[in-house]
C-alpha positions in Angstrom: -11.2 -15.8 3.5 -12.7 -16.1 6.9 -10.8 -13.9 9.1 -11.7 -13.7 12.8 -12.4 -10.3 14.5 -11.6 -9.7 18.4 -12.9 -6.3 19.7 -15.8 -6.8 17.0 -18.7 -4.9 19.6 -16.1 -1.6 20.1 -16.4 1.1 17.7 -13.7 0.1 15.2 -14.1 -3.4 15.4 -18.3 -3.3 14.4 -17.1 -1.1 11.4 -14.6 -3.1 10.1 -16.8 -5.9 10.8 -19.6 -4.3 8.4 -16.6 -3.6 5.7 -15.3 -6.9 5.9 -18.5 -8.2 4.8 -19.1 -5.6 2.6 -15.7 -6.5 0.8 -17.3 -10.8 0.4 -15.3 -11.7 3.7 -16.6 -14.1 5.7 -16.0 -12.9 9.2 -16.4 -14.4 12.7 -17.1 -12.1 15.9 -16.0 -13.1 18.7 -17.6 -11.6 21.3 -18.3 -11.5 25.3 -22.3 -11.1 25.2 -24.3 -12.5 22.3 -26.4 -9.4 22.3 -23.7 -7.1 21.8 -23.9 -7.9 17.9 -27.6 -7.7 16.5 -27.2 -7.7 12.8 -27.3 -11.1 10.9 -25.6 -11.7 7.3 -25.2 -14.9 5.5 -21.1 -14.6 6.2 -21.4 -13.6 9.6 -20.6 -16.4 12.2 -20.7 -15.2 16.2 -18.9 -16.9 18.6 -19.3 -15.8 22.2 -17.0 -16.4 24.8 -14.1 -14.6 26.8 -10.4 -14.4 25.8 -9.5 -16.9 28.5 -11.6 -19.4 27.3 -9.0 -21.4 25.3 -12.1 -23.8 23.6 -13.8 -20.8 22.2 -10.9 -19.3 20.6 -10.3 -22.3 19.1 -13.4 -22.7 18.0 -13.2 -19.3 16.5 -9.9 -19.3 15.1 -9.5 -22.6 13.3 -9.9 -23.1 9.5 -9.6 -18.9 9.3 -7.3 -17.3 6.9 -6.6 -14.8 9.5 -7.3 -12.7 13.0 -7.4 -9.1 13.4 -7.3 -7.4 17.2 -9.1 -4.2 17.9 -9.2 -4.9 21.5 -8.5 -2.0 23.9 -8.8 -1.2 27.0 -11.3 2.0 28.0 -9.3 3.5 31.3 -6.2 5.8 31.4 -5.9 4.4 34.6 -6.1 1.0 34.9 -3.8 -2.1 32.9 -6.0 -4.2 30.6 -5.3 -7.5 32.3 -7.4 -9.7 31.0 -7.0 -8.3 26.9 -3.1 -8.9 27.8 -3.5 -12.5 28.8 -6.4 -12.5 25.8 -3.8 -11.7 23.1 -1.5 -14.3 24.2 -4.2 -16.4 24.4 -5.0 -15.4 21.0 -1.2 -15.7 19.9 -1.0 -19.2 20.8 -4.0 -20.6 19.7 -3.1 -19.3 16.3 0.2 -20.9 16.7 -1.7 -24.2 17.2 -4.0 -24.1 14.6 -1.9 -22.9 12.2 -3.4 -19.6 11.4 -0.4 -17.7 10.9 -1.8 -13.9 9.5 -2.1 -11.2 12.3 -3.4 -7.6 12.3 -3.4 -6.0 15.5 -4.4 -2.1 15.8 -2.5 -0.3 18.2 -1.7 3.3 18.1 1.4 6.1 17.3 2.8 6.9 20.3 3.5 3.2 20.8 6.8 1.4 20.7 9.8 3.3 18.4 6.9 5.4 17.6 7.2 7.5 20.7 10.2 9.4 19.2 8.2 10.7 16.4 6.2 12.4 17.9 7.2 16.0 18.6 8.2 16.5 22.2 5.3 18.4 24.3 3.2 15.8 22.6 5.3 13.3 23.8 5.6 14.1 26.8 2.0 15.3 27.5 -0.1 13.0 25.8 2.5 9.9 25.3 4.2 9.8 28.2 1.3 11.2 31.0 -2.2 10.9 29.4 -2.0 8.1 27.2 0.9 6.1 29.6 -0.9 3.1 30.4 -2.9 2.1 27.3 0.1 2.9 25.8 2.6 0.8 28.1 -0.6 -2.2 27.5 0.1 -2.1 23.6 3.9 -2.5 24.1 3.2 -5.6 26.2 0.8 -6.6 23.7 3.0 -5.5 20.9 6.6 -7.4 22.4 4.5 -10.3 22.6 3.0 -10.3 18.6 7.0 -9.9 17.9 8.2 -12.8 19.7 5.2 -14.9 18.2 6.1 -17.4 15.2 3.1 -15.1 13.2 3.0 -13.3 10.0 1.8 -10.3 12.0 1.1 -6.5 11.1 0.6 -4.1 13.6 -1.1 -0.8 12.8 -0.5 2.5 15.0 -2.8 5.1 13.8 -2.7 8.7 15.5 -5.9 9.4 17.3 -9.8 8.1 15.9 -12.7 9.6 15.0 -15.7 9.1 13.3 -14.8 10.6 9.9 -15.5 9.6 6.7 -12.4 7.4 4.8 -10.2 9.7 3.9 -8.3 10.1 0.6 -4.9 11.5 1.9 -3.7 8.7 4.3 0.3 8.7 5.3 1.9 5.3 6.4 5.4 4.1 6.6 7.4 1.7 9.3 10.3 3.7 9.1 11.5 6.7 11.0 9.5 9.2 10.5 9.0 13.3 12.2 4.9 13.7 13.0 3.8 17.4 13.0 1.8 17.9 16.0 -1.4 15.2 17.5 -2.8 13.9 13.9 -6.0 12.0 13.6 -6.9 9.3 11.6 -10.6 8.1 11.3 -12.2 4.3 11.6 -13.1 3.9 8.2 -9.9 4.8 7.1 -7.8 2.8 9.3 -10.3 -0.2 8.7 -9.8 0.3 5.2 -6.0 -0.3 6.0 -6.6 -2.8 7.9 -7.9 -5.1 5.6 -6.1 -4.8 3.1 -2.9 -6.2 4.7 -4.6 -9.2 4.3 -3.6 -9.8 0.6 -0.5 -7.2 0.9 2.7 -8.5 1.9 4.4 -4.8 2.1 4.2 -4.1 6.2 4.2 -8.4 7.1 5.9 -8.3 10.2 6.6 -4.4 10.9 4.5 -2.1 12.7 2.9 1.1 10.3 2.9 3.8 11.6 -0.7 6.2 10.0 -2.2 8.9 9.7 -3.9 11.7 7.4 
């Protein structure tokens, strides 16, 4: 299986690249700078381009089986407009090239999952501290849901660098989440890769925490 990873040079994205290669996938890493990924692997192809470069996006996506996005803004005060328009470009290119499977890394607190959080956590984290990043995820999630793709939106708790957890809670139904849960990046990328071959969460948004 050939998968395109967007955000491949970030903390979560680079770990996803490593995990995917270890599972035998052919990975196409889409990055802005060639120096962002220095490793070499027979199943790793690097495509250098911006998210508004439609020809480069077409080069990366054409012939692939799925696309995974770990893209996310780095600012708590400014909207990631380039990523928002980039997600739109990725979706449009996937639809044009007949690549239907998309997995998008969002965050707990986006969409209706905001209401699953305790009131104080919802106010101080979702509505104040993370308001801008979650707003961006909401915009991207709406665009994804309106697409013709077979998509899965993954909404983990706050990410950390711990090892894969043997205990993982996930679902797409309404739930009540206690406190402010965290999720290891390793657990998240493992879960995202599983979605490439599982159908349980196609066209659904999944909450995820340890």
